[in-house]
C-alpha positions as CSV (number, residue, x, y, z in Angstrom):
1,M,0.4,-0.1,-0.1
2,A,2.8,2.5,0.7
3,S,3.9,2.4,-3.1
4,E,0.3,3.8,-4.2
5,T,1.2,6.6,-1.8
6,R,2.3,10.3,-2.8
7,A,3.0,13.6,-1.3
8,P,-0.4,15.5,-0.1
9,R,-1.7,17.4,-2.8
10,E,-1.4,21.0,-2.7
11,G,-4.2,22.1,-0.3
12,E,-4.5,19.2,1.0
13,E,-1.7,18.9,3.3
14,L,-2.2,18.2,7.0
15,N,-0.9,20.8,10.0
16,A,2.5,18.2,11.2
17,P,3.1,19.5,14.5
18,A,-0.7,19.7,15.2
19,L,-0.9,16.3,14.3
20,D,2.2,15.1,15.9
21,A,1.3,16.6,19.2
22,F,-2.1,14.4,18.5
23,L,-0.3,11.5,18.4
24,R,2.1,11.9,20.9
25,G,-1.2,11.8,23.1
26,A,-3.2,9.1,21.2
27,L,-0.1,6.6,20.9
28,P,1.9,5.9,24.7
29,A,4.5,4.0,22.4
30,F,4.6,7.3,20.1
31,D,7.4,10.0,21.3
32,G,8.9,11.4,18.3
33,T,7.4,12.8,14.4
34,S,5.8,11.8,11.8
35,S,5.6,11.2,8.0
36,V,2.4,11.9,6.0
37,R,1.6,10.5,2.5
38,Q,-1.5,10.8,0.7
39,F,-3.4,7.5,-1.0
40,P,-4.7,9.6,-4.1
41,G,-7.5,7.6,-5.1
42,G,-11.3,8.2,-3.7
43,A,-13.5,10.9,-4.3
44,S,-15.2,11.8,-1.3
45,N,-13.5,11.7,2.1
46,L,-9.1,12.1,2.5
47,T,-6.9,9.1,3.3
48,Y,-3.4,9.7,4.4
49,L,-0.8,6.8,5.2
50,I,0.3,7.9,8.8
51,S,4.4,6.4,9.8
52,A,4.4,6.9,13.3
53,G,7.7,5.1,15.2
54,D,8.0,1.8,13.3
55,Q,4.0,1.5,12.9
56,D,1.9,2.3,9.8
57,Y,-1.6,4.0,10.4
58,V,-4.5,5.4,7.8
59,L,-6.3,8.7,8.4
60,R,-9.0,9.7,7.0
61,R,-10.6,13.0,7.2
62,P,-13.7,15.2,5.4
63,P,-12.1,16.6,2.2
64,F,-11.2,20.7,2.3
65,G,-13.1,23.2,1.0
66,T,-17.1,23.4,1.0
67,K,-19.2,20.2,1.5
68,A,-22.6,18.9,2.3
69,A,-23.0,19.8,6.1
70,S,-24.9,15.8,6.3
71,A,-21.8,13.9,4.8
72,H,-18.5,13.2,6.1
73,D,-19.2,12.2,9.1
74,M,-16.0,11.0,10.7
75,E,-17.4,10.2,14.3
76,R,-20.1,7.8,12.5
77,E,-17.1,5.8,10.7
78,Y,-15.1,5.8,13.8
79,R,-18.4,4.5,15.4
80,I,-19.2,1.6,12.9
81,L,-15.6,0.1,13.0
82,S,-15.8,-0.2,16.9
83,A,-18.4,-2.3,16.7
84,L,-18.2,-4.1,13.7
85,H,-14.4,-5.1,14.2
86,P,-14.8,-7.7,17.0
87,V,-17.5,-9.7,15.1
88,Y,-16.5,-9.1,11.3
89,P,-13.0,-9.9,11.2
90,Y,-12.8,-7.4,7.8
91,C,-13.3,-4.5,9.1
92,P,-9.8,-2.5,10.0
93,R,-9.0,-2.2,13.8
94,P,-10.3,1.5,14.8
95,V,-6.9,3.5,17.1
96,A,-7.7,7.3,17.8
97,W,-11.0,10.0,16.9
98,C,-10.3,13.1,17.3
99,G,-13.3,15.1,17.5
100,D,-11.2,18.7,18.2
101,A,-11.8,20.7,15.0
102,T,-8.8,22.5,15.7
103,V,-6.3,20.1,15.3
104,L,-6.7,19.3,11.7
105,G,-9.6,21.7,10.8
106,E,-11.7,18.8,11.0
107,P,-12.6,15.5,13.1
108,F,-10.6,12.7,11.9
109,Y,-9.8,9.0,12.9
110,L,-6.8,6.8,13.0
111,M,-7.4,3.0,12.2
112,E,-4.8,0.4,11.4
113,K,-3.2,-0.4,8.0
114,L,-3.9,-3.4,6.4
115,P,-0.5,-5.1,4.5
116,G,-1.9,-6.2,1.0
117,T,-2.8,-5.2,-2.2
118,I,-6.3,-3.6,-3.2
119,L,-7.2,-3.8,-6.8
120,R,-7.8,-0.5,-9.5
121,R,-8.5,0.0,-12.9
122,E,-5.8,-2.4,-13.7
123,L,-4.3,-5.1,-11.8
124,P,-1.3,-4.5,-10.1
125,D,2.5,-5.4,-11.4
126,G,2.7,-8.5,-10.4
127,L,-0.3,-10.3,-9.9
128,A,-2.2,-12.1,-12.4
129,L,-5.1,-13.9,-12.5
130,D,-6.1,-17.3,-14.6
131,E,-9.7,-17.3,-15.5
132,G,-10.0,-19.8,-12.4
133,A,-8.5,-17.5,-10.3
134,A,-10.3,-14.4,-11.5
135,A,-13.5,-16.9,-11.0
136,A,-12.7,-17.5,-7.6
137,L,-12.0,-14.3,-6.4
138,C,-15.7,-13.2,-7.4
139,R,-17.0,-15.8,-5.4
140,N,-14.7,-14.3,-2.4
141,L,-16.2,-11.3,-2.8
142,L,-19.7,-11.7,-2.8
143,D,-19.2,-14.2,0.4
144,V,-17.6,-11.7,2.4
145,H,-20.4,-9.6,1.2
146,L,-22.8,-12.0,2.0
147,E,-21.0,-12.4,5.4
148,L,-21.9,-9.0,6.5
149,H,-25.4,-9.2,5.9
150,T,-25.9,-11.6,8.4
151,V,-24.0,-10.0,11.3
152,D,-26.3,-9.5,13.9
153,Y,-26.5,-5.7,14.1
154,A,-28.2,-5.3,17.6
155,A,-25.8,-8.0,19.2
156,A,-23.1,-5.6,17.8
157,G,-25.0,-2.4,19.5
158,L,-25.7,-0.8,16.0
159,E,-29.7,-1.4,16.7
160,D,-29.8,2.3,16.0
161,F,-27.0,3.0,13.0
162,G,-30.1,3.3,10.8
163,K,-34.0,2.7,9.7
164,P,-34.9,-0.6,7.7
165,E,-38.3,0.3,7.3
166,G,-39.1,2.6,4.2
167,Y,-35.3,2.3,3.4
168,V,-36.3,1.5,-0.4
169,G,-38.0,4.8,-0.3
170,R,-35.7,7.1,1.5
171,Q,-33.1,6.2,-0.9
172,V,-34.9,6.7,-4.0
173,H,-36.3,10.1,-2.9
174,G,-33.3,11.5,-1.4
175,W,-30.8,10.9,-4.7
176,S,-33.5,12.0,-6.4
177,K,-33.8,15.3,-4.4
178,R,-29.8,15.4,-4.3
179,Y,-29.6,14.9,-8.3
180,R,-31.8,17.7,-9.0
181,A,-29.9,20.2,-6.4
182,A,-26.8,18.9,-8.5
183,H,-27.7,19.5,-11.7
184,T,-25.7,21.2,-14.9
185,E,-26.9,21.8,-17.7
186,D,-24.4,19.5,-19.4
187,V,-26.3,16.0,-18.2
188,P,-29.2,14.5,-18.5
189,D,-32.3,15.7,-16.2
190,N,-32.8,12.0,-15.5
191,E,-36.7,13.0,-14.7
192,E,-38.4,10.3,-16.4
193,L,-36.0,7.7,-14.8
194,M,-36.6,9.0,-11.2
195,T,-40.3,9.1,-11.6
196,W,-39.8,4.5,-13.1
197,L,-37.6,4.6,-10.1
198,A,-40.2,6.0,-7.8
199,A,-42.7,3.4,-9.4
200,Q,-40.7,0.4,-9.4
201,M,-40.3,0.3,-5.8
202,P,-40.4,-3.1,-4.2
203,A,-41.9,-3.4,-0.4
204,D,-39.3,-3.5,2.4
205,D,-37.0,-6.6,2.9
206,P,-38.3,-8.7,5.8
207,R,-35.0,-9.5,6.1
208,P,-33.2,-6.5,6.9
209,A,-29.5,-6.2,7.1
210,L,-26.2,-4.2,7.9
211,I,-24.9,-3.0,4.7
212,H,-21.8,-0.9,3.3
213,N,-23.2,0.8,0.6
214,D,-20.0,1.0,-1.8
215,Y,-18.9,-2.8,-1.4
216,K,-16.8,-3.2,-4.8
217,F,-12.9,-4.4,-5.5
218,D,-11.5,-0.7,-4.4
219,N,-12.6,-0.8,-1.3
220,V,-11.3,-4.6,-0.1
221,V,-7.7,-5.8,0.6
222,L,-6.5,-8.7,-0.7
223,E,-3.9,-10.7,1.6
224,N,-0.5,-10.7,-0.2
225,G,1.4,-13.6,-1.0
226,T,-1.6,-15.6,-1.4
227,G,-2.7,-15.4,-5.5
228,G,-4.7,-12.2,-4.8
229,L,-7.6,-14.1,-4.0
230,R,-8.0,-13.8,-0.4
231,I,-9.9,-11.1,1.2
232,I,-8.5,-9.6,4.6
233,G,-10.3,-6.4,5.0
234,V,-12.8,-4.3,3.8
235,L,-12.1,-0.7,4.1
236,D,-14.3,3.0,3.4
237,W,-17.6,2.3,5.6
238,E,-18.7,6.1,5.1
239,M,-21.9,4.7,3.5
240,A,-23.2,2.0,5.7
241,T,-26.2,2.1,7.1
242,L,-29.2,-0.9,8.0
243,G,-31.2,-1.4,5.2
244,D,-32.2,-3.6,2.1
245,P,-29.4,-6.1,1.4
246,L,-30.9,-6.1,-2.3
247,M,-29.9,-3.0,-2.8
248,D,-26.1,-2.8,-1.3
249,L,-25.8,-5.7,-4.0
250,G,-27.3,-3.6,-7.2
251,C,-25.3,-0.5,-5.8
252,S,-22.3,-3.2,-6.2
253,L,-23.4,-4.1,-8.9
254,A,-23.2,-0.4,-10.7
255,Y,-19.4,-0.7,-10.8
256,W,-19.3,-4.0,-12.4
257,I,-18.2,-3.5,-16.4
258,E,-17.5,-6.7,-18.3
259,A,-16.5,-7.4,-21.1
260,A,-19.6,-7.5,-22.9
261,D,-20.3,-4.1,-22.2
262,P,-20.4,-1.3,-25.0
263,P,-17.4,0.9,-25.6
264,E,-19.1,3.8,-23.2
265,M,-19.5,1.9,-20.7
266,M,-15.9,0.2,-20.7
267,A,-14.5,3.6,-20.6
268,A,-16.1,3.9,-17.0
269,R,-14.7,1.3,-15.8
270,M,-12.7,1.8,-12.7
271,M,-11.9,-1.8,-11.5
272,P,-10.5,-5.1,-13.5
273,T,-14.0,-6.6,-13.9
274,H,-13.6,-7.2,-17.3
275,L,-10.8,-9.7,-17.3
276,P,-11.2,-13.2,-18.9
277,G,-13.5,-15.2,-16.0
278,M,-14.6,-12.7,-13.8
279,M,-18.3,-13.4,-13.3
280,T,-20.9,-11.6,-15.4
281,R,-23.5,-9.5,-13.8
282,R,-26.0,-12.1,-14.0
283,E,-23.6,-14.9,-12.8
284,L,-22.9,-12.5,-9.3
285,I,-26.6,-11.8,-9.0
286,A,-27.2,-15.5,-9.5
287,Y,-24.7,-16.5,-6.9
288,Y,-25.9,-14.3,-4.0
289,L,-29.3,-15.2,-4.7
290,E,-28.6,-18.8,-3.7
291,R,-27.0,-18.4,-1.0
292,A,-29.2,-16.0,0.3
293,D,-32.2,-18.4,-0.6
294,R,-33.6,-15.4,-2.0
295,A,-35.1,-17.6,-5.3
296,G,-36.9,-15.4,-7.7
297,V,-36.1,-12.1,-7.3
298,S,-36.3,-9.6,-9.9
299,F,-33.3,-7.4,-10.7
300,D,-33.7,-4.6,-12.9
301,F,-34.7,-2.1,-10.3
302,Y,-32.0,-2.4,-8.1
303,Y,-29.1,-2.7,-11.2
304,A,-30.9,0.9,-12.4
305,F,-31.3,2.6,-8.8
306,G,-27.2,1.8,-8.7
307,L,-26.3,3.3,-11.9
308,F,-28.4,6.0,-10.6
309,R,-27.4,6.6,-7.1
310,L,-23.5,6.4,-8.1
311,A,-24.5,8.8,-11.8
312,A,-25.8,11.3,-8.3
313,I,-22.7,10.8,-6.1
314,V,-20.5,11.5,-9.3
315,Q,-22.6,14.4,-10.1
316,Q,-22.1,16.1,-6.3
317,I,-18.5,16.0,-6.8
318,Y,-18.6,17.5,-10.4
319,V,-21.1,20.4,-9.6
320,R,-18.2,21.1,-6.7
321,F,-16.0,21.6,-9.2
322,V,-18.1,23.4,-11.5
323,R,-18.7,25.5,-8.9
324,G,-14.9,26.2,-7.6
325,Q,-15.5,24.2,-4.3
326,T,-12.8,21.7,-5.2
327,T,-9.8,22.6,-7.8
328,D,-9.2,18.8,-8.3
329,R,-8.6,18.2,-11.9
330,R,-9.4,14.8,-11.4
331,F,-13.5,15.6,-11.5
332,A,-13.1,17.9,-14.5
333,S,-14.5,14.9,-16.3
334,F,-17.4,13.2,-13.5
335,G,-19.9,15.1,-16.2
336,Q,-19.3,13.0,-18.7
337,L,-19.4,9.9,-16.3
338,C,-22.5,10.6,-15.0
339,T,-23.9,10.8,-18.7
340,I,-22.8,7.4,-19.0
341,L,-24.3,6.3,-16.1
342,S,-27.1,7.9,-16.4
343,R,-27.8,6.7,-19.8
344,R,-27.4,3.3,-18.5
345,A,-29.7,3.3,-16.0
346,A,-32.6,4.8,-17.8
347,A,-31.9,1.7,-20.7
348,V,-32.4,-0.7,-18.1
349,A,-35.5,1.1,-16.9
350,G,-36.4,1.3,-20.8
351,G,-36.1,-2.3,-21.2
352,T,-33.6,-1.2,-23.9
353,A,-30.2,-2.9,-21.4
354,S,-30.6,-5.7,-19.7
355,I,-28.3,-6.0,-16.4
């Protein structure tokens, strides 16, 4: 993971003396000066590699600049790590919490660094997956997801972490509201799609679960030295809540670009889900539903919603760039990505594209 870091982006540097003062109080064995590197990926909360003495940690904090008041709740994210780590072995161990915004300008927390491999758009050097290994990795990814959905969240002390009743409706109406608020003239208005989603909403799931809401290859850590197959960690719990596990899977499918997808979808690919042996979306759904004992579920709504929600997330980031609230050039093309995702969601809703 250290090889994936870089010096902090301009404007995203951390106050080194203030950070070191905090670390000396939070880490009993540390009494020196830390070094800070930044993980350059991600488009929401910022993530840094903190080396303090002979130990490495990961620091998470909200982005700099103007942002939604209800977003980037670091304390909530720290709470779920604290509650979930003892019962879900893939959850990183939380180390320290800082709610004092005068230290780094925003609340932040520290967690253990999991040494391993994270898959990005292309496989990293030294990792090769034949068709059998790629299929096995897909099964492992789904098994770990399913394991999360079977966690006894009440026993873990997370029964008040969300409200399963009415979850689908809140998601559809909430993301529709956010999309309209972030709309710019160079992306689809998605009004017809939002109307379709509101009309197609399924009833409340009778088996609500703790859901991740951003579960995908680049949010899991693969153990080094095992051929890239064993998952040892799940990262980025920012959007986790209690809700419909099928909605969780639908949101994951929005990232899943397969080899037979059209060129515009392939251009939006973020992970190596197109490689030979990787499951198709239909295969992923069939495997999950069989293992979860949920036969006969139609998935068009969940997939279309996942695509729309991802389009809305992308658009919320893009509009910040358009309005000058962030200068990160990575976000300049997010309007195009929003358009690709919106058109795909509309095609699924309209029956002209299949899962």
